[in-house]
N, C-alpha and C positions, 0 to 999 in steps of 0.2 A: 461342780466347781464354779458354778455361775457366780460371778462377783463383778465388781465395778471395772475390772480390767477388760471385760468382754462387751463389745457393743451388742445391744440386744437384737439388732437386725441381722446378725450374721447367719442365723438359721434360715431366714427368708432369703437373704442374698446368695448363700451357697446353693439353695434349692433353685433359685432363678438361674444361677450359673449353669447348673446341671441341665435345666430345661433348654437353655440356649445351646448347650453342647449337643443335646439330643436333636434339636431342630437343625443345627448345622450338619450333623451326620446324615439326616434325611435328605439334605439338599446336595450332598456330595455327588460328583460325577460317578458314573457306574464303572469306572476303570478299576482294575485289580489293585493298583497302588493306592488309589483313594479309599477303597473299601478296607484294605488291610490296615493302613495307617489310621483311617477313620475309626475302626473298631478299637484301636488302642486309645485314641483320644476319648472315645465314648466311655471306655472303662475308667480311665484315670480321671476324667473331668467330672463324671457323675459320682465318683467315690469321695470327692472332697467334702461334699455336704454330709454324706453318711458318716465319715470320720469325724466331722465337726460335731455332729449330734452325739456321737459317742464321747467326745471330749467334753461337751457341754454337761453331760451326766456323769463325769468322772467322779470317783470316790476319794481321790487324793490329788494333791498338786502334781505328784510324780506321774500319776496316770494321765492327768490332764496334759502335762507337757509332752508325754510320749504320744498321745493321740494327736496333739497339735503338730508334732513332728511328722506324723503320718500325713496330715493335711498338707504340710509343706512339701513333702516328697511327691505327693500326687499332683500338686500344682506345678512343680518343676517338670514332672513327666508330661503333664498336659501341655505346658509351654513348648516342650521339645517336639511333641507330635504335631502341634499346630504349626510350628516353624517348618517341619518337614512337609506338611501339606502345601505350604506356600513355596518352599524351595524346590520341591519336586515338580512344580507347575500344575499341581492338581487344583489349587484354589488361588485366587488372586490375594495379594497382601491386603488390599482394601477390604475384601470380604471378611477377613479374619482379624482386622485391626482392633475392633472393639472387644472381641473375645480375648485377644492377647493382652490388651490393656487391663481388662478385668482380672485376668490371671495375675498380672503384675501387681495390681492393687490389692488383691486378696493375699498374695504372698507378703506384701509389705505389712498389711494388717496383722496377719498371723505371726509374722516375725516379731513385731512389736509386742503382741500379747505374750508370746513365749518369753521374750526378754524381761518384760515387766513381772511376769509370774515367777521367773527364776530369781529376780532381784528381791522379790518380797518373801522368798522362802527363808 
């Protein structure tokens, strides 16, 4: 379903996001809370790019929209776990600010793509 509604750099950008999540996980404190929550954000944050790659190769608009919905759900979950890392005191807000910002930006991009795709159906 690759068309003009998709910025061509999203495969690269979502992979870079996943790598940032992986690096953040590796730097978490060794506390039980940080590790449990960290594993959750590791799973959801790295799956955004995988789901996007599936969407990128979708065979229909409906399949594309469904996979993009998966991306949005994983981004929302990632945001939740990042917030919990901060609010539990495991990591400072400053350390996660740029990851949270990227989560918000990707969410806005994917939301726009889904809306435009649905409107062109």
